[in-house]
mmJSON file of the N, C-alpha and C atoms, coordinates in Angstrom:
{"data_MODEL":{"atom_site":{
"group_PDB":["ATOM","ATOM","ATOM","ATOM","ATOM","ATOM","ATOM","ATOM","ATOM","ATOM","ATOM","ATOM","ATOM","ATOM","ATOM","ATOM","ATOM","ATOM","ATOM","ATOM","ATOM","ATOM","ATOM","ATOM","ATOM","ATOM","ATOM","ATOM","ATOM","ATOM","ATOM","ATOM","ATOM","ATOM","ATOM","ATOM","ATOM","ATOM","ATOM","ATOM","ATOM","ATOM","ATOM","ATOM","ATOM","ATOM","ATOM","ATOM","ATOM","ATOM","ATOM","ATOM","ATOM","ATOM","ATOM","ATOM","ATOM","ATOM","ATOM","ATOM","ATOM","ATOM","ATOM","ATOM","ATOM","ATOM","ATOM","ATOM","ATOM","ATOM","ATOM","ATOM","ATOM","ATOM","ATOM","ATOM","ATOM","ATOM","ATOM","ATOM","ATOM","ATOM","ATOM","ATOM","ATOM","ATOM","ATOM","ATOM","ATOM","ATOM","ATOM","ATOM","ATOM","ATOM","ATOM","ATOM","ATOM","ATOM","ATOM","ATOM","ATOM","ATOM","ATOM","ATOM","ATOM","ATOM","ATOM","ATOM","ATOM","ATOM","ATOM","ATOM","ATOM","ATOM","ATOM","ATOM","ATOM","ATOM","ATOM","ATOM","ATOM","ATOM","ATOM","ATOM","ATOM","ATOM","ATOM","ATOM","ATOM","ATOM","ATOM","ATOM","ATOM","ATOM","ATOM","ATOM","ATOM","ATOM","ATOM","ATOM","ATOM","ATOM","ATOM","ATOM","ATOM","ATOM","ATOM","ATOM","ATOM","ATOM","ATOM","ATOM","ATOM","ATOM","ATOM","ATOM","ATOM","ATOM","ATOM","ATOM","ATOM","ATOM","ATOM","ATOM","ATOM","ATOM","ATOM","ATOM","ATOM","ATOM","ATOM","ATOM","ATOM","ATOM","ATOM","ATOM","ATOM","ATOM","ATOM","ATOM","ATOM","ATOM","ATOM","ATOM","ATOM","ATOM","ATOM","ATOM","ATOM","ATOM","ATOM","ATOM","ATOM","ATOM","ATOM","ATOM","ATOM","ATOM","ATOM","ATOM","ATOM","ATOM","ATOM","ATOM","ATOM","ATOM","ATOM","ATOM","ATOM","ATOM","ATOM","ATOM","ATOM","ATOM","ATOM","ATOM","ATOM","ATOM","ATOM","ATOM","ATOM","ATOM"],
"id":[1,2,3,4,5,6,7,8,9,10,11,12,13,14,15,16,17,18,19,20,21,22,23,24,25,26,27,28,29,30,31,32,33,34,35,36,37,38,39,40,41,42,43,44,45,46,47,48,49,50,51,52,53,54,55,56,57,58,59,60,61,62,63,64,65,66,67,68,69,70,71,72,73,74,75,76,77,78,79,80,81,82,83,84,85,86,87,88,89,90,91,92,93,94,95,96,97,98,99,100,101,102,103,104,105,106,107,108,109,110,111,112,113,114,115,116,117,118,119,120,121,122,123,124,125,126,127,128,129,130,131,132,133,134,135,136,137,138,139,140,141,142,143,144,145,146,147,148,149,150,151,152,153,154,155,156,157,158,159,160,161,162,163,164,165,166,167,168,169,170,171,172,173,174,175,176,177,178,179,180,181,182,183,184,185,186,187,188,189,190,191,192,193,194,195,196,197,198,199,200,201,202,203,204,205,206,207,208,209,210,211,212,213,214,215,216,217,218,219,220,221,222],
"type_symbol":["N","C","C","N","C","C","N","C","C","N","C","C","N","C","C","N","C","C","N","C","C","N","C","C","N","C","C","N","C","C","N","C","C","N","C","C","N","C","C","N","C","C","N","C","C","N","C","C","N","C","C","N","C","C","N","C","C","N","C","C","N","C","C","N","C","C","N","C","C","N","C","C","N","C","C","N","C","C","N","C","C","N","C","C","N","C","C","N","C","C","N","C","C","N","C","C","N","C","C","N","C","C","N","C","C","N","C","C","N","C","C","N","C","C","N","C","C","N","C","C","N","C","C","N","C","C","N","C","C","N","C","C","N","C","C","N","C","C","N","C","C","N","C","C","N","C","C","N","C","C","N","C","C","N","C","C","N","C","C","N","C","C","N","C","C","N","C","C","N","C","C","N","C","C","N","C","C","N","C","C","N","C","C","N","C","C","N","C","C","N","C","C","N","C","C","N","C","C","N","C","C","N","C","C","N","C","C","N","C","C","N","C","C","N","C","C","N","C","C","N","C","C"],
"label_atom_id":["N","CA","C","N","CA","C","N","CA","C","N","CA","C","N","CA","C","N","CA","C","N","CA","C","N","CA","C","N","CA","C","N","CA","C","N","CA","C","N","CA","C","N","CA","C","N","CA","C","N","CA","C","N","CA","C","N","CA","C","N","CA","C","N","CA","C","N","CA","C","N","CA","C","N","CA","C","N","CA","C","N","CA","C","N","CA","C","N","CA","C","N","CA","C","N","CA","C","N","CA","C","N","CA","C","N","CA","C","N","CA","C","N","CA","C","N","CA","C","N","CA","C","N","CA","C","N","CA","C","N","CA","C","N","CA","C","N","CA","C","N","CA","C","N","CA","C","N","CA","C","N","CA","C","N","CA","C","N","CA","C","N","CA","C","N","CA","C","N","CA","C","N","CA","C","N","CA","C","N","CA","C","N","CA","C","N","CA","C","N","CA","C","N","CA","C","N","CA","C","N","CA","C","N","CA","C","N","CA","C","N","CA","C","N","CA","C","N","CA","C","N","CA","C","N","CA","C","N","CA","C","N","CA","C","N","CA","C","N","CA","C","N","CA","C","N","CA","C","N","CA","C","N","CA","C","N","CA","C"],
"label_alt_id":[null,null,null,null,null,null,null,null,null,null,null,null,null,null,null,null,null,null,null,null,null,null,null,null,null,null,null,null,null,null,null,null,null,null,null,null,null,null,null,null,null,null,null,null,null,null,null,null,null,null,null,null,null,null,null,null,null,null,null,null,null,null,null,null,null,null,null,null,null,null,null,null,null,null,null,null,null,null,null,null,null,null,null,null,null,null,null,null,null,null,null,null,null,null,null,null,null,null,null,null,null,null,null,null,null,null,null,null,null,null,null,null,null,null,null,null,null,null,null,null,null,null,null,null,null,null,null,null,null,null,null,null,null,null,null,null,null,null,null,null,null,null,null,null,null,null,null,null,null,null,null,null,null,null,null,null,null,null,null,null,null,null,null,null,null,null,null,null,null,null,null,null,null,null,null,null,null,null,null,null,null,null,null,null,null,null,null,null,null,null,null,null,null,null,null,null,null,null,null,null,null,null,null,null,null,null,null,null,null,null,null,null,null,null,null,null,null,null,null,null,null,null],
"label_comp_id":["UNK","UNK","UNK","UNK","UNK","UNK","UNK","UNK","UNK","UNK","UNK","UNK","UNK","UNK","UNK","UNK","UNK","UNK","UNK","UNK","UNK","UNK","UNK","UNK","UNK","UNK","UNK","UNK","UNK","UNK","UNK","UNK","UNK","UNK","UNK","UNK","UNK","UNK","UNK","UNK","UNK","UNK","UNK","UNK","UNK","UNK","UNK","UNK","UNK","UNK","UNK","UNK","UNK","UNK","UNK","UNK","UNK","UNK","UNK","UNK","UNK","UNK","UNK","UNK","UNK","UNK","UNK","UNK","UNK","UNK","UNK","UNK","UNK","UNK","UNK","UNK","UNK","UNK","UNK","UNK","UNK","UNK","UNK","UNK","UNK","UNK","UNK","UNK","UNK","UNK","UNK","UNK","UNK","UNK","UNK","UNK","UNK","UNK","UNK","UNK","UNK","UNK","UNK","UNK","UNK","UNK","UNK","UNK","UNK","UNK","UNK","UNK","UNK","UNK","UNK","UNK","UNK","UNK","UNK","UNK","UNK","UNK","UNK","UNK","UNK","UNK","UNK","UNK","UNK","UNK","UNK","UNK","UNK","UNK","UNK","UNK","UNK","UNK","UNK","UNK","UNK","UNK","UNK","UNK","UNK","UNK","UNK","UNK","UNK","UNK","UNK","UNK","UNK","UNK","UNK","UNK","UNK","UNK","UNK","UNK","UNK","UNK","UNK","UNK","UNK","UNK","UNK","UNK","UNK","UNK","UNK","UNK","UNK","UNK","UNK","UNK","UNK","UNK","UNK","UNK","UNK","UNK","UNK","UNK","UNK","UNK","UNK","UNK","UNK","UNK","UNK","UNK","UNK","UNK","UNK","UNK","UNK","UNK","UNK","UNK","UNK","UNK","UNK","UNK","UNK","UNK","UNK","UNK","UNK","UNK","UNK","UNK","UNK","UNK","UNK","UNK","UNK","UNK","UNK","UNK","UNK","UNK"],
"label_asym_id":["A","A","A","A","A","A","A","A","A","A","A","A","A","A","A","A","A","A","A","A","A","A","A","A","A","A","A","A","A","A","A","A","A","A","A","A","A","A","A","A","A","A","A","A","A","A","A","A","A","A","A","A","A","A","A","A","A","A","A","A","A","A","A","A","A","A","A","A","A","A","A","A","A","A","A","A","A","A","A","A","A","A","A","A","A","A","A","A","A","A","A","A","A","A","A","A","A","A","A","A","A","A","A","A","A","A","A","A","A","A","A","A","A","A","A","A","A","A","A","A","A","A","A","A","A","A","A","A","A","A","A","A","A","A","A","A","A","A","A","A","A","A","A","A","A","A","A","A","A","A","A","A","A","A","A","A","A","A","A","A","A","A","A","A","A","A","A","A","A","A","A","A","A","A","A","A","A","A","A","A","A","A","A","A","A","A","A","A","A","A","A","A","A","A","A","A","A","A","A","A","A","A","A","A","A","A","A","A","A","A","A","A","A","A","A","A","A","A","A","A","A","A"],
"label_entity_id":["1","1","1","1","1","1","1","1","1","1","1","1","1","1","1","1","1","1","1","1","1","1","1","1","1","1","1","1","1","1","1","1","1","1","1","1","1","1","1","1","1","1","1","1","1","1","1","1","1","1","1","1","1","1","1","1","1","1","1","1","1","1","1","1","1","1","1","1","1","1","1","1","1","1","1","1","1","1","1","1","1","1","1","1","1","1","1","1","1","1","1","1","1","1","1","1","1","1","1","1","1","1","1","1","1","1","1","1","1","1","1","1","1","1","1","1","1","1","1","1","1","1","1","1","1","1","1","1","1","1","1","1","1","1","1","1","1","1","1","1","1","1","1","1","1","1","1","1","1","1","1","1","1","1","1","1","1","1","1","1","1","1","1","1","1","1","1","1","1","1","1","1","1","1","1","1","1","1","1","1","1","1","1","1","1","1","1","1","1","1","1","1","1","1","1","1","1","1","1","1","1","1","1","1","1","1","1","1","1","1","1","1","1","1","1","1","1","1","1","1","1","1"],
"label_seq_id":[1,1,1,2,2,2,3,3,3,4,4,4,5,5,5,6,6,6,7,7,7,8,8,8,9,9,9,10,10,10,11,11,11,12,12,12,13,13,13,14,14,14,15,15,15,16,16,16,17,17,17,18,18,18,19,19,19,20,20,20,21,21,21,22,22,22,23,23,23,24,24,24,25,25,25,26,26,26,27,27,27,28,28,28,29,29,29,30,30,30,31,31,31,32,32,32,33,33,33,34,34,34,35,35,35,36,36,36,37,37,37,38,38,38,39,39,39,40,40,40,41,41,41,42,42,42,43,43,43,44,44,44,45,45,45,46,46,46,47,47,47,48,48,48,49,49,49,50,50,50,51,51,51,52,52,52,53,53,53,54,54,54,55,55,55,56,56,56,57,57,57,58,58,58,59,59,59,60,60,60,61,61,61,62,62,62,63,63,63,64,64,64,65,65,65,66,66,66,67,67,67,68,68,68,69,69,69,70,70,70,71,71,71,72,72,72,73,73,73,74,74,74],
"pdbx_PDB_ins_code":[null,null,null,null,null,null,null,null,null,null,null,null,null,null,null,null,null,null,null,null,null,null,null,null,null,null,null,null,null,null,null,null,null,null,null,null,null,null,null,null,null,null,null,null,null,null,null,null,null,null,null,null,null,null,null,null,null,null,null,null,null,null,null,null,null,null,null,null,null,null,null,null,null,null,null,null,null,null,null,null,null,null,null,null,null,null,null,null,null,null,null,null,null,null,null,null,null,null,null,null,null,null,null,null,null,null,null,null,null,null,null,null,null,null,null,null,null,null,null,null,null,null,null,null,null,null,null,null,null,null,null,null,null,null,null,null,null,null,null,null,null,null,null,null,null,null,null,null,null,null,null,null,null,null,null,null,null,null,null,null,null,null,null,null,null,null,null,null,null,null,null,null,null,null,null,null,null,null,null,null,null,null,null,null,null,null,null,null,null,null,null,null,null,null,null,null,null,null,null,null,null,null,null,null,null,null,null,null,null,null,null,null,null,null,null,null,null,null,null,null,null,null],
"Cartn_x":[104.244,103.203,102.693,101.405,100.791,100.813,100.791,100.789,99.43,99.452,98.221,97.418,96.137,95.268,95.703,96.291,96.769,97.885,98.769,99.861,99.307,98.327,97.722,97.043,96.371,95.733,96.775,97.908,98.992,99.519,99.687,100.155,99.167,97.881,96.851,96.992,97.286,97.43,98.572,99.627,100.751,100.327,99.321,98.923,97.586,97.124,95.834,95.792,94.775,94.613,95.487,96.188,97.102,96.523,95.26,94.667,94.132,94.015,93.447,94.379,94.016,94.809,94.005,94.647,93.949,94.942,94.519,95.388,95.058,96.016,95.775,96.631,96.022,96.774,97.712,98.975,99.972,101.041,101.412,102.451,102.111,100.845,100.437,100.477,100.847,100.891,100.047,100.316,99.54,100.457,100.009,100.687,99.724,100.169,99.321,99.689,98.684,98.874,98.429,99.164,98.8,98.655,97.444,97.145,97.581,97.248,97.515,98.998,99.856,101.277,101.654,102.444,102.824,103.637,103.271,103.953,104.492,103.719,104.134,103.832,104.833,104.65,104.786,103.837,103.944,104.347,105.226,105.648,106.04,105.431,105.719,105.644,104.605,104.349,105.44,106.085,107.047,106.582,106.585,106.185,107.439,107.497,108.592,108.065,108.558,108.094,109.002,108.402,109.176,110.1,111.358,112.348,111.961,111.915,111.564,112.297,112.863,113.616,112.817,111.522,110.703,110.666,110.962,110.916,112.187,113.26,114.518,114.345,113.549,113.334,112.404,111.513,110.53,111.111,111.906,112.468,113.999,114.654,116.116,116.736,117.69,118.383,117.562,116.452,115.601,116.362,116.165,116.8,116.248,117.135,116.717,116.915,115.964,116.04,115.273,115.559,114.88,113.69,112.514,111.349,111.432,112.273,112.445,113.777,114.374,115.675,115.573,116.539,116.584,115.818,115.188,114.431,115.395,114.994,115.822,115.563,116.659,116.478,116.13,115.022,114.571,114.527],
"Cartn_y":[106.556,105.778,106.542,106.707,107.408,106.536,107.195,106.471,105.851,104.726,103.993,104.616,104.292,104.758,104.164,102.963,102.328,103.148,103.701,104.518,105.79,106.4,107.608,107.278,106.155,105.736,105.54,104.978,104.778,106.12,107.071,108.404,109.065,108.872,109.407,108.772,107.472,106.763,107.298,107.811,108.384,109.552,110.281,111.503,111.387,110.167,109.94,110.645,111.447,112.183,113.418,113.743,114.88,116.177,116.204,117.441,117.27,118.379,118.397,117.777,116.619,115.923,115.912,116.325,116.312,116.097,115.379,115.192,116.22,116.467,117.353,116.855,116.757,116.337,117.468,117.07,118.055,117.372,117.95,117.406,116.004,115.674,114.343,113.324,113.727,112.859,113.502,113.169,113.751,114.28,115.363,115.96,115.897,115.35,115.239,116.377,117.136,118.277,117.902,118.401,118.26,119.669,119.998,121.351,122.41,122.184,123.095,123.297,122.383,122.439,121.136,121.21,119.993,119.068,117.788,116.828,115.627,115.12,113.926,114.126,113.911,113.929,112.497,112.024,110.675,110.786,109.882,109.843,108.418,107.872,106.508,105.499,105.628,104.726,104.76,105.904,106.137,107.372,107.296,108.44,109.188,110.463,111.329,112.197,111.933,112.635,113.835,114.988,116.194,115.999,116.396,116.261,117.204,116.637,117.426,116.83,117.676,117.16,116.184,116.359,115.466,114.04,113.887,112.557,111.75,112.388,111.669,110.481,110.633,109.544,108.474,108.86,107.929,107.152,107.836,107.223,107.28,106.702,106.774,106.023,106.652,106.007,105.855,106.578,106.476,106.977,106.291,106.678,108.021,108.895,110.197,110.204,110.78,110.848,112.073,112.478,113.613,113.105,113.742,113.275,113.565,114.532,114.862,115.59,115.548,116.214,117.709,118.216,119.643,120.052,119.11,119.437,119.837,120.836,121.278,120.383,120.068,119.329,120.341,120.098,121.058,120.415],
"Cartn_z":[83.272,83.89,85.112,85.222,86.347,87.592,88.726,89.999,90.261,90.958,91.226,92.359,92.377,93.459,94.795,94.762,95.987,96.635,95.812,96.341,96.986,96.359,96.912,98.231,98.308,99.562,100.654,100.299,101.256,101.744,100.835,101.219,102.177,101.927,102.828,104.208,104.239,105.504,106.349,105.694,106.429,107.304,106.852,107.533,108.246,108.429,109.079,110.44,110.641,111.891,111.979,110.89,110.917,110.399,110.085,109.577,108.178,107.49,106.149,105.131,104.604,103.595,102.304,101.21,99.925,98.791,97.767,96.601,95.523,94.665,93.527,92.374,91.214,90.026,89.622,89.347,88.977,88.146,87.041,86.163,85.688,85.57,85.145,86.27,87.453,88.627,89.716,90.973,92.071,93.151,93.754,94.884,96.051,97.184,98.361,99.304,99.685,100.584,101.985,102.975,104.376,104.926,105.352,105.841,104.833,103.568,102.46,102.144,102.599,102.263,101.57,100.479,99.762,100.652,100.662,101.532,100.76,99.798,99.049,97.571,96.735,95.29,94.82,94.041,93.481,92.022,91.623,90.226,89.885,88.863,88.401,89.543,90.358,91.487,92.562,92.715,93.795,94.548,95.879,96.706,97.135,96.798,97.212,98.344,99.553,100.744,100.97,101.248,101.478,102.683,102.521,103.585,104.726,105.931,107.108,108.308,109.183,110.34,111.21,111.314,112.14,111.598,110.317,109.709,109.944,110.415,110.624,111.564,112.617,113.557,113.023,112.12,111.563,110.387,109.577,108.371,108.383,109.409,109.454,108.281,107.663,106.553,105.288,105.201,104.006,102.778,101.687,100.434,99.98,99.51,98.99,97.486,96.791,95.335,94.861,93.661,93.049,92.243,92.388,91.639,90.142,89.766,88.358,88.199,87.02,86.801,87.088,87.815,88.114,89.35,90.033,91.245,92.354,93.136,94.257,95.456,96.177,97.426,98.494,99.166,100.18,101.518],
"occupancy":[1.0,1.0,1.0,1.0,1.0,1.0,1.0,1.0,1.0,1.0,1.0,1.0,1.0,1.0,1.0,1.0,1.0,1.0,1.0,1.0,1.0,1.0,1.0,1.0,1.0,1.0,1.0,1.0,1.0,1.0,1.0,1.0,1.0,1.0,1.0,1.0,1.0,1.0,1.0,1.0,1.0,1.0,1.0,1.0,1.0,1.0,1.0,1.0,1.0,1.0,1.0,1.0,1.0,1.0,1.0,1.0,1.0,1.0,1.0,1.0,1.0,1.0,1.0,1.0,1.0,1.0,1.0,1.0,1.0,1.0,1.0,1.0,1.0,1.0,1.0,1.0,1.0,1.0,1.0,1.0,1.0,1.0,1.0,1.0,1.0,1.0,1.0,1.0,1.0,1.0,1.0,1.0,1.0,1.0,1.0,1.0,1.0,1.0,1.0,1.0,1.0,1.0,1.0,1.0,1.0,1.0,1.0,1.0,1.0,1.0,1.0,1.0,1.0,1.0,1.0,1.0,1.0,1.0,1.0,1.0,1.0,1.0,1.0,1.0,1.0,1.0,1.0,1.0,1.0,1.0,1.0,1.0,1.0,1.0,1.0,1.0,1.0,1.0,1.0,1.0,1.0,1.0,1.0,1.0,1.0,1.0,1.0,1.0,1.0,1.0,1.0,1.0,1.0,1.0,1.0,1.0,1.0,1.0,1.0,1.0,1.0,1.0,1.0,1.0,1.0,1.0,1.0,1.0,1.0,1.0,1.0,1.0,1.0,1.0,1.0,1.0,1.0,1.0,1.0,1.0,1.0,1.0,1.0,1.0,1.0,1.0,1.0,1.0,1.0,1.0,1.0,1.0,1.0,1.0,1.0,1.0,1.0,1.0,1.0,1.0,1.0,1.0,1.0,1.0,1.0,1.0,1.0,1.0,1.0,1.0,1.0,1.0,1.0,1.0,1.0,1.0,1.0,1.0,1.0,1.0,1.0,1.0],
"B_iso_or_equiv":[0.0,0.0,0.0,0.0,0.0,0.0,0.0,0.0,0.0,0.0,0.0,0.0,0.0,0.0,0.0,0.0,0.0,0.0,0.0,0.0,0.0,0.0,0.0,0.0,0.0,0.0,0.0,0.0,0.0,0.0,0.0,0.0,0.0,0.0,0.0,0.0,0.0,0.0,0.0,0.0,0.0,0.0,0.0,0.0,0.0,0.0,0.0,0.0,0.0,0.0,0.0,0.0,0.0,0.0,0.0,0.0,0.0,0.0,0.0,0.0,0.0,0.0,0.0,0.0,0.0,0.0,0.0,0.0,0.0,0.0,0.0,0.0,0.0,0.0,0.0,0.0,0.0,0.0,0.0,0.0,0.0,0.0,0.0,0.0,0.0,0.0,0.0,0.0,0.0,0.0,0.0,0.0,0.0,0.0,0.0,0.0,0.0,0.0,0.0,0.0,0.0,0.0,0.0,0.0,0.0,0.0,0.0,0.0,0.0,0.0,0.0,0.0,0.0,0.0,0.0,0.0,0.0,0.0,0.0,0.0,0.0,0.0,0.0,0.0,0.0,0.0,0.0,0.0,0.0,0.0,0.0,0.0,0.0,0.0,0.0,0.0,0.0,0.0,0.0,0.0,0.0,0.0,0.0,0.0,0.0,0.0,0.0,0.0,0.0,0.0,0.0,0.0,0.0,0.0,0.0,0.0,0.0,0.0,0.0,0.0,0.0,0.0,0.0,0.0,0.0,0.0,0.0,0.0,0.0,0.0,0.0,0.0,0.0,0.0,0.0,0.0,0.0,0.0,0.0,0.0,0.0,0.0,0.0,0.0,0.0,0.0,0.0,0.0,0.0,0.0,0.0,0.0,0.0,0.0,0.0,0.0,0.0,0.0,0.0,0.0,0.0,0.0,0.0,0.0,0.0,0.0,0.0,0.0,0.0,0.0,0.0,0.0,0.0,0.0,0.0,0.0,0.0,0.0,0.0,0.0,0.0,0.0],
"pdbx_formal_charge":[null,null,null,null,null,null,null,null,null,null,null,null,null,null,null,null,null,null,null,null,null,null,null,null,null,null,null,null,null,null,null,null,null,null,null,null,null,null,null,null,null,null,null,null,null,null,null,null,null,null,null,null,null,null,null,null,null,null,null,null,null,null,null,null,null,null,null,null,null,null,null,null,null,null,null,null,null,null,null,null,null,null,null,null,null,null,null,null,null,null,null,null,null,null,null,null,null,null,null,null,null,null,null,null,null,null,null,null,null,null,null,null,null,null,null,null,null,null,null,null,null,null,null,null,null,null,null,null,null,null,null,null,null,null,null,null,null,null,null,null,null,null,null,null,null,null,null,null,null,null,null,null,null,null,null,null,null,null,null,null,null,null,null,null,null,null,null,null,null,null,null,null,null,null,null,null,null,null,null,null,null,null,null,null,null,null,null,null,null,null,null,null,null,null,null,null,null,null,null,null,null,null,null,null,null,null,null,null,null,null,null,null,null,null,null,null,null,null,null,null,null,null],
"auth_seq_id":[1,1,1,2,2,2,3,3,3,4,4,4,5,5,5,6,6,6,7,7,7,8,8,8,9,9,9,10,10,10,11,11,11,12,12,12,13,13,13,14,14,14,15,15,15,16,16,16,17,17,17,18,18,18,19,19,19,20,20,20,21,21,21,22,22,22,23,23,23,24,24,24,25,25,25,26,26,26,27,27,27,28,28,28,29,29,29,30,30,30,31,31,31,32,32,32,33,33,33,34,34,34,35,35,35,36,36,36,37,37,37,38,38,38,39,39,39,40,40,40,41,41,41,42,42,42,43,43,43,44,44,44,45,45,45,46,46,46,47,47,47,48,48,48,49,49,49,50,50,50,51,51,51,52,52,52,53,53,53,54,54,54,55,55,55,56,56,56,57,57,57,58,58,58,59,59,59,60,60,60,61,61,61,62,62,62,63,63,63,64,64,64,65,65,65,66,66,66,67,67,67,68,68,68,69,69,69,70,70,70,71,71,71,72,72,72,73,73,73,74,74,74],
"auth_comp_id":["UNK","UNK","UNK","UNK","UNK","UNK","UNK","UNK","UNK","UNK","UNK","UNK","UNK","UNK","UNK","UNK","UNK","UNK","UNK","UNK","UNK","UNK","UNK","UNK","UNK","UNK","UNK","UNK","UNK","UNK","UNK","UNK","UNK","UNK","UNK","UNK","UNK","UNK","UNK","UNK","UNK","UNK","UNK","UNK","UNK","UNK","UNK","UNK","UNK","UNK","UNK","UNK","UNK","UNK","UNK","UNK","UNK","UNK","UNK","UNK","UNK","UNK","UNK","UNK","UNK","UNK","UNK","UNK","UNK","UNK","UNK","UNK","UNK","UNK","UNK","UNK","UNK","UNK","UNK","UNK","UNK","UNK","UNK","UNK","UNK","UNK","UNK","UNK","UNK","UNK","UNK","UNK","UNK","UNK","UNK","UNK","UNK","UNK","UNK","UNK","UNK","UNK","UNK","UNK","UNK","UNK","UNK","UNK","UNK","UNK","UNK","UNK","UNK","UNK","UNK","UNK","UNK","UNK","UNK","UNK","UNK","UNK","UNK","UNK","UNK","UNK","UNK","UNK","UNK","UNK","UNK","UNK","UNK","UNK","UNK","UNK","UNK","UNK","UNK","UNK","UNK","UNK","UNK","UNK","UNK","UNK","UNK","UNK","UNK","UNK","UNK","UNK","UNK","UNK","UNK","UNK","UNK","UNK","UNK","UNK","UNK","UNK","UNK","UNK","UNK","UNK","UNK","UNK","UNK","UNK","UNK","UNK","UNK","UNK","UNK","UNK","UNK","UNK","UNK","UNK","UNK","UNK","UNK","UNK","UNK","UNK","UNK","UNK","UNK","UNK","UNK","UNK","UNK","UNK","UNK","UNK","UNK","UNK","UNK","UNK","UNK","UNK","UNK","UNK","UNK","UNK","UNK","UNK","UNK","UNK","UNK","UNK","UNK","UNK","UNK","UNK","UNK","UNK","UNK","UNK","UNK","UNK"],
"auth_asym_id":["A","A","A","A","A","A","A","A","A","A","A","A","A","A","A","A","A","A","A","A","A","A","A","A","A","A","A","A","A","A","A","A","A","A","A","A","A","A","A","A","A","A","A","A","A","A","A","A","A","A","A","A","A","A","A","A","A","A","A","A","A","A","A","A","A","A","A","A","A","A","A","A","A","A","A","A","A","A","A","A","A","A","A","A","A","A","A","A","A","A","A","A","A","A","A","A","A","A","A","A","A","A","A","A","A","A","A","A","A","A","A","A","A","A","A","A","A","A","A","A","A","A","A","A","A","A","A","A","A","A","A","A","A","A","A","A","A","A","A","A","A","A","A","A","A","A","A","A","A","A","A","A","A","A","A","A","A","A","A","A","A","A","A","A","A","A","A","A","A","A","A","A","A","A","A","A","A","A","A","A","A","A","A","A","A","A","A","A","A","A","A","A","A","A","A","A","A","A","A","A","A","A","A","A","A","A","A","A","A","A","A","A","A","A","A","A","A","A","A","A","A","A"],
"auth_atom_id":["N","CA","C","N","CA","C","N","CA","C","N","CA","C","N","CA","C","N","CA","C","N","CA","C","N","CA","C","N","CA","C","N","CA","C","N","CA","C","N","CA","C","N","CA","C","N","CA","C","N","CA","C","N","CA","C","N","CA","C","N","CA","C","N","CA","C","N","CA","C","N","CA","C","N","CA","C","N","CA","C","N","CA","C","N","CA","C","N","CA","C","N","CA","C","N","CA","C","N","CA","C","N","CA","C","N","CA","C","N","CA","C","N","CA","C","N","CA","C","N","CA","C","N","CA","C","N","CA","C","N","CA","C","N","CA","C","N","CA","C","N","CA","C","N","CA","C","N","CA","C","N","CA","C","N","CA","C","N","CA","C","N","CA","C","N","CA","C","N","CA","C","N","CA","C","N","CA","C","N","CA","C","N","CA","C","N","CA","C","N","CA","C","N","CA","C","N","CA","C","N","CA","C","N","CA","C","N","CA","C","N","CA","C","N","CA","C","N","CA","C","N","CA","C","N","CA","C","N","CA","C","N","CA","C","N","CA","C","N","CA","C","N","CA","C","N","CA","C","N","CA","C","N","CA","C","N","CA","C"],
"pdbx_PDB_model_num":[1,1,1,1,1,1,1,1,1,1,1,1,1,1,1,1,1,1,1,1,1,1,1,1,1,1,1,1,1,1,1,1,1,1,1,1,1,1,1,1,1,1,1,1,1,1,1,1,1,1,1,1,1,1,1,1,1,1,1,1,1,1,1,1,1,1,1,1,1,1,1,1,1,1,1,1,1,1,1,1,1,1,1,1,1,1,1,1,1,1,1,1,1,1,1,1,1,1,1,1,1,1,1,1,1,1,1,1,1,1,1,1,1,1,1,1,1,1,1,1,1,1,1,1,1,1,1,1,1,1,1,1,1,1,1,1,1,1,1,1,1,1,1,1,1,1,1,1,1,1,1,1,1,1,1,1,1,1,1,1,1,1,1,1,1,1,1,1,1,1,1,1,1,1,1,1,1,1,1,1,1,1,1,1,1,1,1,1,1,1,1,1,1,1,1,1,1,1,1,1,1,1,1,1,1,1,1,1,1,1,1,1,1,1,1,1,1,1,1,1,1,1]
}}}
């Protein structure tokens, strides 16, 4: 099942005012780029946010999961 437009809009809202934000279809889903770097992958209406130390204070205790089997945790 493809991710909804509402989820993509929400992902855009996360980065509002943060620079160049753009979506790109990839693997049948969408990847949201922030300043030309991948930041959020959507799959089956779930947003997978790239792990980054700056997010620890914003998303403490956030559940971590792999967007697809064999994906590397980065």
